[in-house]
C-alpha positions in Angstrom: 17.9 -80.1 32.7 16.9 -77.8 30.5 19.6 -74.7 32.4 22.5 -77.7 31.2 21.1 -77.9 28.1 21.7 -74.3 27.3 24.4 -73.3 29.3 26.8 -76.2 26.7 25.3 -75.5 23.6 27.7 -72.8 22.8 30.0 -75.6 24.0 28.2 -78.5 21.5 28.6 -75.9 18.4 32.7 -75.0 19.5 33.1 -78.9 18.6 29.9 -79.6 16.1 29.9 -76.4 14.4 31.5 -75.7 11.0 33.0 -71.9 11.6 34.8 -71.2 15.5 31.4 -70.4 17.5 32.5 -68.9 20.7 30.1 -67.4 23.7 29.7 -64.0 23.8 32.9 -62.5 25.6 33.3 -58.5 27.2 35.5 -57.7 24.7 33.6 -58.7 21.7 30.2 -56.9 23.4 32.6 -53.8 23.3 34.2 -54.3 19.7 37.0 -55.4 21.0 39.4 -58.5 20.2 36.8 -60.4 17.9 36.6 -63.6 18.5 37.9 -65.2 15.2 41.2 -63.1 14.8 42.7 -64.1 17.9 45.7 -66.0 18.4 45.1 -67.8 21.7 41.6 -69.2 20.3 43.0 -73.0 21.9 43.2 -71.3 25.2 40.0 -69.0 24.1 38.5 -72.8 24.0 39.7 -74.2 26.9 38.6 -70.8 29.4 35.1 -71.5 27.2 34.5 -75.1 28.1 35.7 -74.7 31.9 33.5 -71.8 32.4 30.7 -73.7 30.8 31.1 -76.8 33.2 31.1 -74.1 37.0 28.0 -72.2 34.9 26.6 -75.4 34.6 27.5 -76.8 37.9 27.0 -74.1 39.9 24.3 -72.4 38.6 22.0 -75.8 38.4 23.1 -76.5 41.8 21.7 -73.0 42.8 18.3 -73.6 40.8 17.7 -77.4 42.4 18.4 -76.3 46.0 16.0 -73.5 46.0 13.3 -75.4 43.8 13.9 -78.3 46.5 13.4 -75.8 49.5 10.0 -73.7 48.0 8.2 -76.9 47.2 9.1 -78.0 51.2 8.0 -74.2 52.2 4.4 -74.3 50.0 3.7 -77.9 51.7 3.8 -76.2 55.0 1.6 -73.2 53.6 -0.8 -75.7 52.1 -1.2 -78.1 54.5 -1.9 -75.0 57.2 -4.2 -73.5 55.1 -6.2 -77.2 54.0 -6.2 -77.2 57.7 -8.0 -74.4 58.7 -10.8 -75.3 55.6 -11.4 -78.7 57.7 -11.8 -76.3 60.9 -14.1 -73.9 59.2 -16.2 -77.8 57.8 -16.1 -78.7 61.1 -17.8 -75.7 62.9 -20.1 -75.2 59.7 -23.7 -76.0 60.9 -24.3 -77.3 57.1 -21.3 -79.4 57.3 -21.5 -80.8 60.7 -21.5 -84.4 61.0 -24.6 -85.4 63.0 -22.6 -88.1 65.1 -20.4 -86.0 66.8 -21.0 -84.3 69.6 -19.6 -80.8 70.1 -17.2 -81.7 72.4 -15.5 -84.2 70.1 -16.4 -81.0 67.6 -14.3 -78.8 69.9 -11.7 -82.0 70.6 -10.8 -81.8 67.0 -10.4 -78.2 66.3 -8.1 -77.7 69.5 -6.0 -80.4 67.4 -6.6 -78.9 64.3 -5.2 -75.1 65.9 -2.3 -76.6 67.9 -1.7 -78.8 64.2 -1.5 -74.6 62.8 0.3 -73.4 65.0 3.3 -75.0 65.2 3.9 -75.5 61.7 3.2 -71.7 61.1 6.4 -71.2 63.4 8.1 -74.0 61.9 7.5 -72.2 58.6 8.9 -69.3 60.4 12.5 -70.1 61.4 12.7 -71.9 58.1 11.7 -69.3 55.8 14.0 -67.1 57.9 16.7 -69.4 57.5 16.1 -69.8 53.3 16.1 -65.9 53.2 19.2 -65.1 55.2 20.4 -68.1 52.7 19.6 -66.7 49.1 19.5 -63.1 49.6 23.4 -62.6 48.6 23.0 -65.6 45.6 19.8 -63.5 43.9 21.5 -60.6 44.3 24.4 -61.4 42.9 22.6 -63.1 39.9 20.3 -60.8 39.9 22.9 -58.0 39.2 24.4 -60.9 37.1 22.3 -61.4 34.9 20.6 -58.3 34.9 24.1 -56.6 32.4 24.3 -60.1 30.4 21.0 -59.5 29.8 21.5 -55.5 28.7 24.9 -56.5 27.0 23.4 -59.3 25.0 19.8 -58.0 23.9 22.5 -54.4 23.4 24.9 -56.3 20.4 22.1 -59.0 18.5 22.0 -58.6 15.3 21.4 -60.6 12.1 24.9 -62.6 12.3 25.3 -64.0 15.8 20.9 -63.9 17.1 22.6 -67.9 18.2 24.4 -66.6 20.5 21.8 -63.6 21.8 19.4 -65.9 22.5 21.8 -69.0 24.1 22.9 -66.1 26.2 19.8 -64.5 26.6 18.2 -67.4 27.8 21.2 -68.6 30.4 20.2 -65.3 32.2 16.5 -65.4 31.2 15.7 -69.2 32.9 16.9 -68.3 36.3 15.5 -65.0 36.9 11.9 -66.3 36.0 12.4 -69.5 38.4 13.9 -67.9 41.6 10.7 -64.6 40.6 8.5 -67.7 39.8 9.2 -69.1 43.3 8.5 -65.9 44.8 5.4 -65.0 43.7 4.5 -68.6 44.5 6.1 -67.8 48.0 4.0 -64.7 48.3 0.4 -66.2 46.5 0.7 -69.1 49.3 1.0 -66.5 52.2 -2.5 -64.6 50.9 -4.4 -67.8 50.5 -2.7 -68.6 54.3 -4.6 -65.5 55.0 -7.3 -65.6 53.6 -8.3 -69.1 55.1 -7.2 -67.9 58.3 -10.0 -65.1 58.2 -12.5 -67.6 56.6 -12.4 -70.5 59.1 -15.4 -69.3 61.2 -13.4 -68.2 64.6 -16.5 -66.4 65.4 -17.8 -69.2 66.8 -15.3 -70.7 68.3 -14.3 -70.5 71.8 -12.6 -67.4 73.2 -9.5 -68.7 73.8 -9.4 -70.6 70.4 -10.5 -67.0 69.0 -7.1 -65.9 70.3 -4.8 -68.9 69.1 -6.4 -67.6 65.4 -6.6 -64.1 65.8 -2.7 -64.4 67.0 -1.7 -66.0 63.0 -4.3 -63.4 61.9 -2.1 -60.8 62.8 1.7 -62.4 62.4 0.3 -63.1 58.8 -0.1 -59.7 58.2 3.7 -59.0 57.2 4.1 -61.9 54.1 6.9 -64.1 53.6 9.0 -63.6 50.8 12.1 -63.7 49.3 15.0 -60.7 48.4 18.0 -60.1 46.4 20.4 -58.4 49.0 17.4 -56.7 50.4 16.6 -54.8 48.0 14.6 -56.3 45.1 11.7 -58.5 46.4 11.5 -61.9 43.9 8.3 -61.7 42.6 6.6 -61.0 38.6 6.6 -57.6 39.5 10.4 -57.8 39.2 11.2 -59.9 36.0 8.9 -58.0 34.0 10.1 -54.8 35.1 13.6 -56.0 34.4 12.1 -58.0 30.7 10.5 -53.7 30.2 
């Protein structure tokens, strides 16, 4: 909703403003064809409306889908981490229930390990599809947003501060969401790795310990998202672009 609002604000300024406001155009950015002097204002107005609506629908659709997929993937990370914490609770003597026998404890650990392995297998396949689907989208958005931010901030002055703020926010917000989602993904993977290492695998049977060690080997390669397989989408990338 916020992203749509930012994208629709230029249209509202055009319709309701006292002057003929239009968003920044490449020609205006480089000092060509000021928007107030063009004889084709009506054509420019229509094109601006169409471009704003298309951008709102297109970018918002990508963002909503990205947030939904990331939340689903994070849910699997958190479920695996919680299961590993439960295994640690079962294996720790201080937290062990007096009513449970050793055999029941081993069965509970086996069930939780099977749960972790199945969810981790699904998680790796699911992440691979998301990364493959979004790497081109991230690359295109990353390039376009960087160009928008650079050209907007370089042309900032006291007379078009509204234009600068709106264009800057419409470029910063999607990039921030993509990098924030990628950072959450990396953090969740590190939490799962720590939970796997401290789940008490040294107190397990050899067969169970091998399963945990296999998971530890796999999580040494953290799952992350990239823009065109070049830039990793995380907070460092966002900070570098903003700087």
